N, C-alpha and C positions, 0 to 999 in steps of 0.2 A: 820577275818570276811569274809565269802563267799559273794561275790556280785552277785546279780541276774541282768541280763542285763537290765530289765525294770526299775530297781531302781538305778542303778549306776549313781551317780551325775556328771554333767558336768558344766563347766563354760559357761554361755551364755551372760554375760554382765559385765561391769565394769566401774569404775570411779576412777580417781586419782587426788588428789589435788597437787599443788606444794609442795615441801618439803623445809623447811628453817625456818627463823624467820618470822612467819606469823602474820598478824594483827588479825586473828581469835582468840578470847580471851580464848576459853575453849573447852572442849570435845563436848558439845552439838552443838557448832558452827561447829566443824570439822565434826561431824556426818552429820549435815545439808549440808555441802559442798559437800558430795559425795553420800549420800543415794539416793536422787531423780535422780541424774545423772546416777547412776548404773541401776536403774529401767528403765529410759528412753532408755539407751543404749541396754538393753535386750528386750525392747518393752513390758514390763509388768507393771501392775498397782499395787499400794499398796495393793489393795484388794486381789490380787493373791498371796501375800507373806504369807506363812504358818508359818515361823519361822525366827527370827533374832538373829544372834550372834554378840556380840560386843567385840572385842579384845582391851583391854586397860590395860597397866601395872599399872599406877598410883603410888601406893606404897609411896605416899607422894608428888607427883607433884601437887595434888589438895586435898583440904579437902572434895570435893564432890566425894563420892563413888557411888555405885549402878548405874554404867554407863548404864546398860541395861534399866533402868528407864528413861534415858535421850532421848531415841529414840522417845518417845511420845512427848517430848518437841520440839525436832528438826524437827519432822515430824508427826504432829497430825494424819495423815491418818493411821499410824501404831500403834495408841494408844492401840488397843485391840488385837494386834498380839503378841503371845508369844515371849519374848526376853530374852536372857541370856548373862550375862557377862562372859568372858573367860579370864584367865590369866595364862601364862606359861613362865614367864620371857621374854627374847628376842624372843622366839618362840611363843609368844601370838597370832600373826596373823595366823600362820599355825594351832595352836590349835583351833582357832575360825573356820577356814575352816573345819577341821576334825569334829568338833562338828556339824556343819551344814550338812556335808555329812552323818554323822551317822544318823541324824534326817531323812534325805531323804531316805537313804538306808534301814532304819528300816521300811519304809512304812508309817510313821506318817504324811508325807506331801510331796508335789511335788516340791515346789519352796522355796528357802531360800535366805535371804540376809545376807551377811557377811560384817561387817564393822570393820576395824582396824584403830586406831587413838591414837595419843599421843600429849600432849602439854607440851613441855620441856623447851622452852627458857625463860619462865616467872619466872623460878626458878633460884636462884643464883647458880653459877658454883660449889661452894663448896658443896652445898646441893645436886646438881645433882649427884656428885660423890658418896655421901653417900647413896642416894636412889638406885643407880644402884648396890651397894654392896649387896642389897637384893637378887641379883642373884647369890651370892656366899654363902658359908657355914660360917655364921657369927661367930659361936662358935670358929672357927679356923682362919678365914681369915678376921675378922672385922677390924684389925689394919693395914692392908696393906695400904701403902701410895699411893696416887693418885687414890683412888677409884678402880673401876673395871679395869681401865688401869693398875693398879698395879698387878692385877691377871695375865693379859696377859704379863706384864713385866716379871713376874716370869716364865711364860711359855716360853717366848722368850729366857730368860737367860738359862733355862734348855736345850732348843733346841740347842742353840749356844755351850754350854758346851759339848754336845754330838756330834754335827755335824759341828762344826766350825761357825765362825761369818758370818752370812748371812744377814747383814745389807744392803748390796748392793741389794740383791734380794728382800728384803722387800721394798726398795725404788723403785725398778722396778715394783712391784705390785701396789704401790701407784700411780706411774706415769701412768701406764697402765689404771687404773680405772679412773683417772682424764681425760685422753684422751678420753676414752669411754664416760664419763659423759658429754662431750661437746655436744654430739648429743641428750642428754636427756632433753627435755623442762621442766621436773618436778624436775630436780636435784637441790639440795641445793647449791652445789659448782661447777659451770660450768667454770672451769679454768684449763688450762694445766700448771701444775707447773714444769714439766720436771724432768728428773731423777736427774740432778745435785742438784737442790734445795731440792728434797726429800731425797737425800743421804747425805746432809750436815747439821750438827748441827749449828744453827744460832739463832740470836735473834728472827727471825720470825718462826723458826722451832726448838724450843728447845727440849731437852729430856723431856719426860713426866714420864716414868717409866722404869727402867732397860734400855735396849738398844732401847726402842721404842721412836721415835720422834713424834712430833705433827702430821706430815704427815702419820704416821703409824696408827693413831686413827680415827675412824669414827666420824661423826659430831653430835652435840646436835641439834636436829631438831624438828620442829612441822610438822604435816602432817596427812593425812588420805587417805585411799584407800578402795574401796568396790567392792565386787563381787556378782553377782547373780548366784546361782546354781540351776539347775533343773534336774529332773530325765530324763532318756534317752528318754522316750516317748515325754515329753514336749520339751526336747532339740532338738528332730528331727523336731519340727515345727518352730524352731527359725532360724534366718538368719545366725547364726554361732554358733558353739559349740566347746569347747575344753574339751577333755576327760582326765581323770586320768587313764593312763595305769597301774600305780601303785602308791600307797601312803603308806609310812611306818613311824612309830614312835617308836624309841628305846631310852630308858633312860640309864643313867650311874650313878655311884656314884657321889653325890654332892661334898663331901669333896675331894679336890685335894690330900690329904694325903692317900686316899684309892685307888688310881689308878696311872698309869703312865700319868702324866699331858700332855705329848706331843703325846700320842698315839691316842687320840680321838676315842677310841674303840667303843663308842656308834654310832658315825657318820659313822665309817667303817661298822658296822653291818647294819645300816639303808640303806646305799648305796648298800651293798651286797644283802640285802633282796629285795630292790626295783628293782634292775637289774634282779634278778632271777624271781620275780613276773611278771615283764614286758616282760621277755623273750628276753633281750637285753644284749649287752656288751656296754662298754663306747664308743666304736667306732661308735655305732649307733646314739649317741646323736649329735645334731648339735650345741647346746649351753647349758650353765649352768649358772644359777643365784645362787651364793653362798654367805654365810653369812660372809662377810669380816668386822666384827666389828673392827678388827685390822688386819693389813697386815699379822701378824703372823698366825692368824686364817686361812686366805685364803691359805697360804702356806701349813699348816698341812692338810687342807681340800683336797688339791690336792692328798695327800697320802691316805687320808681316802676314797676318791672316786675311787682310783685305777689308777690315772694318773701317779703316781710315787711310787717307793718303799719307805718304812719308812726311813726318814732321807734324802731323795733325792727330796723333793718337790721344793727345790730351783732351781733345774735343769729345771723344767717345764717353769718357767717364763723367765729364762735366754735364753732358746731356742725358746721363742716366741710362745709356744704351745697355750697359753690361751689369746693371743692378737687377735684382729680382723684380719682375714686372717690366723690365726693359725689353728692347727688341731681341737682344741676344745675351741672356744672363751668363756671366763668366765667373767661375769659381763659386758655385752655390755651396760647395763643401767648405768654403773658407780659404781654399787654396793653400799653398805652402805657408802663406803669411799667418793664417790662423790655425790650419790643421796641423802644421808642422812639416819639417823637411828632413826626416831620417833618410839619408841619401839613397841607399839601395832600395828602400821601400817606396819611394815617391812615385815612380812611374807605374808600379803595380797598383798603388793606392788610387791614383788618378783613374785608372781603368775600372777599378772596383766602384768608385764613386759614380762614374758615368753609367756603368751597368746597372747599379741600383736604381738610378733615375729611370732608365729605359724599362726596367721591370716593375716599376711602381713600388719599389721597396726602400725608398730613401727617407721614409719617416717624415720628420718635420722639415727636412731639406727638399722634399719632393716638389718638382715642378709638374703641375697637372698636364697630362697629355704629351709628355716627352717621348718623341719617336726617333730622333736622330741626334747623336751627340758627337762632338769633336773633342779630341784629347791632344794636347801638345806638351811634350816632355823634352827638355834639352840638357845636354851635357856641356859643361863649361859655359863660356859666354857665347851661346848659340853656335857651338862647334859641331856637336852631334845633335841632330834635330829629328825628332820622331813625331809624326802625326797619325792618329787613328780616327777613322770615321766609323762609329758604332751604331748598329740598329738591332732591335729585338728580332730574333729569328722565330721564336715561339714563346 
């Protein structure tokens, strides 16, 4: 889609709930926790919102569907504003952002509210695993043990068979993200576990699936995040605005049997297209927020974004490239590993974290002089792949 300058959507406000096991009982409560806050942050009223997108996976976390209808319950001022539910597995949040941007860039409206949310902790652990398998191809992958962790256990095993046992480097990724998460007031798990703990199988850190340990897996979390998007003319009147220098969405085969499961080809293509559209190389980025649903995912994503050759992603974390102070810090927010992974909220949260960095509003997480940020959010095992290149507009 060709974007005209006056219609190109920018982020002009946001709100982020804590992630974790929250007392907020349901999706309408989570919507209510962030919707008004995002409007207040942007300095707009509910009457100025032309469209609302609501990103929620659900898939069995609640019998209450039709999440877009809950906006009117959580915030009566938006009762007559068009609202739409969006779902795209773990990339639901980014899909909701894209839907809102498409609305604005089509000329149908000027300001949109994007809400991502998920309530997961009220569901028994065994059921959570089965619900998340909805993000896999059930005809072939339904009987994988340990739920979606089992899918990534298979991916890790395949990677190790081809490129050697990289358990130590996975532990380094986990330890890095937990150190980064200490600085994030919204994070579910603000604790420095250290490399030794993450690298050791123990009663407190058992194997979950294949070579993956508990510390290699993201958390089951509740939470919500919201963004206000506006076209360029409206954004120019706001106190701050973050522009999308590029945004790309590339899909791949859903069944792992139809592709090389450790190649993440869709992610590679999304990154390549985003960098080309933005007119940049990876060296131009100051930071990246990437989708570390499992440490194995982050390692392969290093290769997909071009930080390492295929099979050499493990070198990146070993050399400290992606740590604070490294050449390209990755997941300064703690990532999904520390911040948490309430499915529908994750993609929106990643964009909030990046926007905060670019606007100098990231507090203890702040990377001095951050000008350009990359965001990667994926649905399933690199099936739906979204890349954003963000820069501060004003």
